[in-house]
C-alpha positions in Angstrom: 10.3 33.1 -17.2 13.3 30.9 -17.2 13.5 27.1 -16.8 11.0 25.2 -14.7 12.1 22.8 -12.0 9.0 20.8 -11.1 7.7 19.3 -7.8 7.8 15.5 -8.1 6.0 13.1 -5.8 8.2 10.2 -4.6 7.4 7.0 -2.8 9.4 4.7 -0.6 7.9 1.2 -0.5 8.5 -0.5 2.8 7.3 -4.1 2.5 8.3 -7.7 3.2 9.2 -10.0 0.3 7.2 -13.1 -0.2 10.4 -14.7 1.0 12.3 -16.7 -1.6 9.3 -16.8 -3.9 10.2 -15.0 -7.1 6.8 -15.1 -8.8 4.8 -14.1 -5.8 7.2 -11.3 -4.9 7.2 -9.9 -8.4 3.4 -9.9 -8.3 3.5 -8.0 -5.0 6.0 -5.5 -6.3 3.8 -4.8 -9.3 0.7 -4.3 -7.1 2.7 -1.9 -4.9 4.0 0.0 -7.9 0.5 0.5 -9.3 -0.8 1.6 -5.9 2.0 4.2 -5.6 1.3 5.4 -9.1 -2.4 5.8 -8.3 -1.4 8.0 -5.5 0.6 10.3 -7.8 4.2 9.0 -7.3 6.5 9.6 -10.2 9.6 8.0 -8.5 9.1 4.8 -6.6 11.9 3.1 -4.6 12.0 -0.5 -3.3 14.2 -2.2 -0.7 17.4 -4.1 -1.3 17.0 -7.6 -2.8 13.2 -7.3 -2.7 12.9 -10.0 -5.3 13.0 -12.7 -4.0 14.4 -11.6 -0.6 17.7 -10.8 1.1 20.1 -13.4 2.5 19.7 -12.5 6.1 20.1 -16.2 7.1 23.8 -15.6 7.4 23.1 -13.4 10.5 21.8 -16.5 12.3 23.2 -19.7 10.7 26.7 -21.2 9.9 27.7 -20.1 6.4 28.2 -23.6 5.1 25.7 -25.4 7.3 22.6 -27.3 6.1 20.1 -24.5 6.6 22.2 -21.7 5.1 23.0 -23.9 2.1 19.4 -24.8 1.5 18.3 -21.2 1.6 21.2 -20.1 -0.6 20.1 -22.7 -3.3 16.5 -21.4 -3.0 17.8 -17.9 -3.5 19.5 -18.9 -6.7 16.5 -20.8 -8.0 14.3 -17.7 -7.4 16.7 -15.0 -8.7 15.7 -13.2 -11.8 17.4 -12.9 -15.2 17.8 -9.7 -17.2 16.1 -9.7 -19.7 13.3 -12.0 -18.6 9.6 -12.3 -17.9 9.8 -10.9 -14.4 11.6 -7.8 -15.7 8.9 -7.5 -18.4 6.2 -7.6 -15.7 7.9 -5.0 -13.6 8.3 -2.7 -16.7 4.6 -3.1 -17.4 3.7 -2.1 -13.8 6.0 1.0 -14.1 4.1 1.9 -17.3 0.8 1.5 -15.6 2.0 3.7 -12.8 3.6 6.1 -15.2 6.6 6.3 -12.8 10.3 5.7 -12.6 10.9 2.6 -10.5 14.1 1.5 -8.7 13.8 -2.0 -7.3 16.2 -4.3 -5.6 16.6 -7.8 -7.0 18.9 -10.8 -6.8 20.1 -11.2 -10.4 21.7 -14.1 -12.1 23.4 -14.2 -15.4 21.1 -15.8 -18.1 21.7 -19.4 -18.9 24.1 -20.0 -16.0 24.1 -21.9 -12.8 26.5 -19.9 -10.7 27.0 -16.2 -10.2 24.5 -13.8 -8.5 24.5 -10.0 -8.3 22.8 -7.8 -5.8 21.2 -5.3 -8.2 18.9 -2.4 -8.5 16.8 -2.3 -11.7 15.9 1.1 -13.2 12.5 1.2 -15.0 10.8 4.0 -16.9 7.3 5.4 -17.1 6.9 4.2 -20.7 7.6 0.6 -19.6 11.3 0.8 -20.7 14.1 -1.0 -19.0 16.6 1.9 -18.4 19.4 -0.2 -16.9 20.7 -1.4 -13.6 23.2 -0.9 -10.8 25.0 -4.0 -9.5 26.3 -3.5 -5.9 30.1 -3.0 -6.2 31.1 -4.9 -3.0 28.9 -7.4 -1.2 28.7 -6.8 2.6 29.4 -9.5 5.2 27.2 -12.6 4.5 26.3 -11.3 1.1 29.8 -12.3 0.0 28.8 -16.0 0.2 26.1 -15.6 -2.5 26.8 -12.4 -4.4 29.7 -11.2 -6.5 30.6 -7.5 -7.0 29.5 -5.4 -9.9 31.7 -3.1 -12.0 31.9 0.6 -13.0 29.7 0.1 -16.1 26.6 0.0 -13.8 27.6 2.9 -11.6 26.0 6.1 -12.8 22.9 8.3 -13.0 20.0 7.6 -15.4 18.0 10.3 -17.2 14.5 11.2 -16.3 12.0 13.9 -17.4 13.1 16.0 -14.5 16.9 15.4 -14.6 19.4 12.8 -13.6 18.4 10.2 -10.9 20.5 7.5 -9.3 20.5 4.6 -6.9 22.9 2.8 -4.5 22.5 -0.2 -2.3 22.8 -0.3 1.5 26.5 0.3 2.6 27.4 1.8 -0.7 25.5 4.9 0.3 28.3 5.7 2.7 31.1 5.1 0.2 32.6 8.6 -0.4 33.8 7.9 -3.9 30.5 6.4 -5.0 28.7 9.4 -3.6 31.0 11.8 -5.4 30.7 9.8 -8.7 26.9 10.4 -8.6 27.2 13.9 -7.4 29.5 14.7 -10.3 26.7 13.4 -12.6 24.3 15.9 -11.0 21.8 13.4 -9.6 18.7 15.2 -8.3 16.8 12.2 -6.8 18.7 9.3 -5.3 17.1 6.0 -4.2 18.7 4.1 -1.4 17.7 0.4 -1.2 18.1 -1.2 2.2 17.5 -4.7 3.5 15.0 -5.8 6.1 17.5 -6.5 8.9 21.0 -5.8 9.9 23.5 -8.2 11.6 22.8 -8.6 15.2 26.1 -6.9 16.2 25.2 -3.8 14.3 23.2 -0.7 15.4 19.6 -0.9 14.4 18.9 -0.5 10.7 16.9 2.7 11.1 19.7 4.6 12.8 22.1 3.9 10.0 19.5 4.7 7.3 18.8 8.2 8.8 22.5 9.0 9.1 23.4 7.9 5.6 20.4 9.6 4.0 21.1 12.9 5.6 24.8 12.7 4.8 24.2 11.9 1.2 21.7 14.8 0.8 24.2 17.2 2.4 27.0 16.2 0.0 25.0 15.8 -3.2 22.2 18.3 -2.6 19.8 15.7 -4.0 16.6 14.3 -2.6 17.1 10.9 -1.0 14.4 8.3 -1.0 15.4 5.5 1.4 13.3 2.3 1.1 13.8 -0.3 3.8 12.5 -3.8 4.0 10.6 -5.4 6.8 9.9 -8.9 8.1 6.9 -11.1 8.4 6.0 -14.4 10.1 6.4 -16.4 6.9 10.0 -15.3 6.5 10.8 -15.9 10.2 9.4 -19.4 9.9 11.4 -20.1 6.7 14.6 -19.0 8.4 14.3 -21.7 11.1 15.8 -19.5 13.8 15.8 -19.9 17.5 13.1 -18.4 19.7 15.6 -15.7 20.9 16.5 -14.8 17.3 12.8 -14.8 16.3 12.1 -12.3 19.1 15.0 -10.1 17.8 13.6 -10.3 14.2 10.2 -9.1 15.5 11.8 -6.2 17.5 10.3 -3.1 15.9 13.7 -1.3 16.4 15.5 -3.8 14.1 13.6 -3.4 10.8 11.9 -0.7 8.8 12.8 3.0 9.1 12.1 4.2 5.5 12.3 8.0 5.1 12.7 10.7 2.6 15.3 13.6 3.0 15.5 16.9 1.1 18.7 18.5 -0.3 18.9 20.7 2.9 19.3 17.4 4.9 15.8 17.7 6.5 13.7 14.6 6.9 10.5 15.5 5.0 8.7 12.1 5.4 9.1 9.3 7.9 10.8 7.5 9.4 8.4 4.6 9.4 8.1 2.0 12.0 8.3 -1.7 11.2 5.0 -1.9 9.3 4.3 -2.4 5.7 3.5 0.9 4.2 4.2 3.3 1.3 5.8 6.6 2.3 5.2 9.7 0.1 6.7 13.1 -0.2 6.5 15.9 -2.7 10.0 16.9 -3.9 10.5 20.6 -4.8 13.5 20.4 -7.1 14.2 24.1 -6.7 15.6 23.4 -3.2 18.5 21.6 -4.8 19.4 24.8 -6.7 19.2 26.9 -3.5 21.5 24.5 -1.6 24.0 24.3 -4.5 24.4 28.1 -4.4 26.2 27.4 -1.1 28.0 24.1 -1.9 28.3 22.5 -5.3 30.8 19.8 -4.8 30.8 18.9 -8.5 31.3 22.6 -9.4 32.3 25.8 -7.8 32.8 24.3 -4.3 35.6 22.0 -5.3 39.1 22.2 -6.7 39.7 20.0 -9.8 43.3 21.1 -9.8 43.6 19.4 -6.4 41.0 16.6 -6.4 40.0 14.3 -9.3 38.1 11.1 -9.4 38.4 8.5 -12.2 35.5 6.1 -12.8 36.3 3.1 -14.9 33.1 2.4 -16.8 34.5 -0.4 -18.9 33.4 -4.0 -17.9 36.3 -6.4 -17.4 36.9 -9.3 -19.7 37.3 -12.8 -18.4 37.0 -14.9 -21.6 37.8 -14.3 -25.2 36.9 -16.7 -28.0 38.9 -16.4 -31.2 39.1 -18.3 -34.5 42.1 -18.1 -36.8 43.0 -19.5 -40.2 46.0 -21.7 -40.5 48.1 -18.8 -41.8 47.5 -17.0 -38.5 45.1 -14.4 -39.9 42.2 -13.8 -37.5 38.9 -15.1 -38.9 36.6 -13.8 -36.2 36.4 -13.2 -32.5 34.0 -12.9 -29.7 35.1 -10.5 -26.9 32.6 -10.9 -24.2 32.5 -8.8 -20.9 32.8 -10.9 -17.8 29.7 -13.0 -17.1 27.1 -11.0 -19.1 25.8 -13.6 -21.7 22.4 -12.8 -23.0 22.0 -9.4 -21.2 20.7 -6.3 -23.0 23.1 -3.5 -24.0 24.9 -1.8 -21.1 23.3 1.5 -20.3 25.3 4.7 -20.9 26.2 6.8 -17.9 25.0 10.4 -17.8 27.5 12.6 -19.6 27.4 16.1 -18.1 30.3 17.5 -20.3 27.9 19.1 -22.9 24.9 19.8 -20.7 24.0 22.8 -18.5 23.0 20.5 -15.6 
C-alpha cells in the first residue's frame, strides 16, 4: 500500500484586530480559532501582528510625532509575553479546535520595558506551544517599534502530516528564507500579512498573490496567506485625515487572503476586504507530483555549486560571571540576547536522518 499522504483542511482567517486591545483581540482570535476548528480546519493561519494590531500609523503620521508616539506606547502596553496568559488562552483554543495555529503577535520580552518583536506563534492541536518565528528584518515603519529576530526562530515545525512553516509579510519574498524552509521540506506554509500597505505601494492583495504563487512554485508546498482587514474602530483610533480614511476603506487596499497549491494554482480566494474565514482542502500528494519535476532541496539542485548556511544560534549581548579571588570561575550565566523568562528555544526540523 505504501505511505499515506492525507488531505488536510486549512483555514486563512481574515479579520480586523480589536485595535490595540490585547485582551479583546485574544478573545476574538480564540473564537475564530474554534469556529475554524468546528468547520474541520487542521491548519489555521492568522494575519501579521493580529494581537493587538499592526503599526500602520507610520503610513500616515510623523514617526516621532504626538499621535505616532501615543499609538506606539499603546502597542507596547498591549503586546504579549511568551510565556504568558494570552499564549495559554490561544493554546487552549488550538486544543479545542484540534488544529495547528499560526498567529501573528506583537511580542515583548518578559519583565522588560523596551524591545518588541514582530512574531508568529506556532500552537499545536494538543494545546502545546510549539515555538515561534520572529521576523528577521522589520519593514519600513516597523523599524521604529520592532527589532529583528535571529536564526534560532527560522525553521519548520513538525505536525502529524509533516513539516510546516511560517513567514511574515516581506520575508515571503526573501529567496534565502524561502530556501531555508524548502530545505526543511515544509509541506504547508502560512504567510501572515498586515491589513494595509504603505500608500506608495501596490495594493496588498496584488503582492500577496504574487508572493504566494512564487513560494508555492519554489517550495512545492501549500501556501495559506492570511491578510488583515480594517474596521471603523481602527480608523477612528488612527486619527487620520478624511482623505486617508477614504483610502483605508478602499476595498482594493486591504484583504486578499488566498490559498495556493504546490502547482501554483489558487485553490481558494482571493477574498475581498470583508471579515471571513477562507477554507481549502490540501491534497498533500500534489507536493509529491510537483517535486518529481523540481525538488530544489534535492535532485533539482547542485550542492557542489550552491550551499546555504543558516546560523541557528542566538547571539549573546550580556554575560554575567562570578569568580573567586584566585581567578577560578565560580559560576556564570550566559544568556542569549533579550530572552529572559522565555521557554526553551524550539529545535529546527532536522532532515538529515529522515526520509522526508
